[in-house]
C-alpha positions in Angstrom: 108.5 122.6 117.4 105.0 123.3 118.5 103.6 121.7 115.3 105.2 118.2 115.7 104.5 118.4 119.4 100.8 119.1 118.9 100.5 116.5 116.1 102.3 114.0 118.3 104.1 113.1 115.1 107.1 114.2 113.1 110.8 114.1 113.2 111.8 117.2 115.0 115.3 116.0 115.9 116.4 116.0 112.3 114.7 119.4 111.7 116.4 120.9 114.7 119.9 119.6 113.7 119.5 120.9 110.2 118.0 124.3 111.2 121.3 126.3 111.1 122.2 124.9 107.7 118.7 125.6 106.3 118.8 129.1 107.7 122.1 129.9 106.0 120.9 128.4 102.7 117.7 130.4 102.7 119.2 133.7 104.0 122.7 133.8 102.5 123.0 131.3 99.7 119.9 130.5 97.7 118.5 132.7 94.9 114.7 132.9 94.9 111.8 135.4 95.0 109.1 134.3 97.5 106.6 136.5 95.6 107.3 134.4 92.5 107.7 130.8 93.6 107.7 129.6 90.0 110.4 131.9 88.7 112.3 129.8 86.2 115.8 130.7 87.4 115.3 130.2 91.1 117.5 127.9 93.1 115.8 124.7 94.1 115.6 123.2 97.6 114.9 119.5 97.9 114.4 118.0 101.3 114.9 114.3 100.5 114.5 113.6 104.2 110.8 114.6 103.8 109.9 113.3 107.2 111.7 116.5 108.5 109.3 118.7 106.6 108.6 121.0 109.6 112.1 122.4 108.8 111.1 123.3 105.3 107.8 124.8 106.4 109.6 126.9 109.0 112.0 128.2 106.4 109.2 128.9 103.9 107.4 130.8 106.6 110.4 132.9 107.5 111.3 133.5 103.8 107.9 134.9 103.0 106.3 132.2 100.9 102.9 132.8 102.3 102.8 130.3 105.2 101.6 131.8 108.4 102.8 130.8 111.8 99.4 129.3 112.4 100.0 127.2 109.2 103.2 125.9 110.7 101.5 125.2 114.0 98.9 123.2 112.1 101.6 120.7 111.0 100.2 117.3 110.0 96.6 118.3 110.6 93.9 117.3 108.2 93.5 119.9 105.4 96.5 122.0 106.6 99.0 123.7 104.3 101.8 121.8 106.1 101.3 118.0 105.6 103.6 115.4 107.1 105.8 115.3 104.0 106.3 118.1 101.5 103.9 118.0 98.6 104.5 120.0 95.4 101.4 122.0 94.4 100.1 122.0 97.9 102.5 124.4 99.6 104.1 127.3 97.8 107.9 126.9 97.7 107.9 123.1 97.8 109.8 122.0 94.7 109.1 118.2 94.9 107.0 115.8 96.9 109.2 113.6 99.1 108.3 110.6 101.2 110.0 107.4 100.1 113.6 107.7 101.2 116.0 108.4 98.3 113.3 109.8 96.1 114.4 113.4 96.7 118.0 112.5 95.7 116.8 111.3 92.3 114.5 114.2 91.9 117.3 116.7 92.7 119.5 115.0 90.1 116.7 115.3 87.6 116.3 119.0 88.4 120.0 119.5 87.9 119.9 117.7 84.5 117.0 120.0 83.5 119.1 123.1 84.6 122.0 121.9 82.5 119.9 121.3 79.5 118.1 124.7 79.8 121.4 126.5 80.3 122.9 124.8 77.2 119.9 125.6 75.1 119.0 129.1 76.2 122.1 130.4 77.9 123.3 131.2 81.4 121.6 134.7 81.3 118.2 132.9 81.6 119.2 129.6 83.4 121.9 129.6 85.9 120.6 128.2 89.1 121.6 125.5 91.7 119.8 122.6 93.2 120.4 122.1 96.9 119.3 118.8 98.4 119.6 117.3 101.9 119.8 113.6 102.2 120.2 111.4 105.3 121.3 107.9 106.1 118.0 106.4 105.1 118.0 108.2 101.7 121.5 107.0 100.9 120.7 103.4 101.9 118.2 103.2 99.0 119.3 102.0 95.6 117.6 104.9 93.8 120.0 107.3 95.4 123.0 105.2 94.3 121.9 105.2 90.7 121.1 108.9 90.7 124.4 109.8 92.3 126.2 107.7 89.7 124.4 109.5 86.9 125.1 112.9 88.5 128.8 112.1 88.6 128.8 110.7 85.0 127.1 113.9 83.7 129.3 116.2 85.8 126.3 118.1 87.3 128.2 121.0 88.8 125.0 122.9 89.8 123.9 120.1 92.2 124.8 120.5 95.8 123.9 117.3 97.8 124.2 117.7 101.6 124.6 114.6 103.7 123.0 114.9 107.2 125.2 112.5 109.2 123.3 112.9 112.5 123.7 109.2 113.5 120.0 108.9 114.2 117.3 106.6 112.7 113.7 106.2 113.8 114.9 103.0 115.6 117.9 104.5 117.4 121.5 105.3 116.4 122.9 104.4 113.0 125.4 102.0 114.5 122.7 99.5 115.5 
């Protein structure tokens, strides 16, 4: 938590509460090759709660995606590899840019649709991966997430794993405000 502390910015509470889950996903569940972050059949990790990006950066560092500990400590600093929200193309291992709440939910559904289409067209030997996404109260309060979830159910996207972080916390206090 040195990064958010030094930046005097960030949502370390969410990151800390999700750390055990992220650790299990990255070390025991997800299929990826950190030396080939663009491998077509890798599992995808979408942090829809992008404001908790320090969690993703810590996991990418530990998983060997090329982020150094100093990169993680430079969280939210101008020009750093670890901006305040995950940015695809900026940090290796980040699958999608997230910022607006709910956007990651819709992106994860889109990725799961792509996996389904690729598996149907080219076979499970080449495409058989999962999309793991974490969403919080704010994400699920946005209309885009409702529409995306409805579409995922309608299409029966069995390779999409949406994890709801019910930590009872918002930036303004508890969720029962």
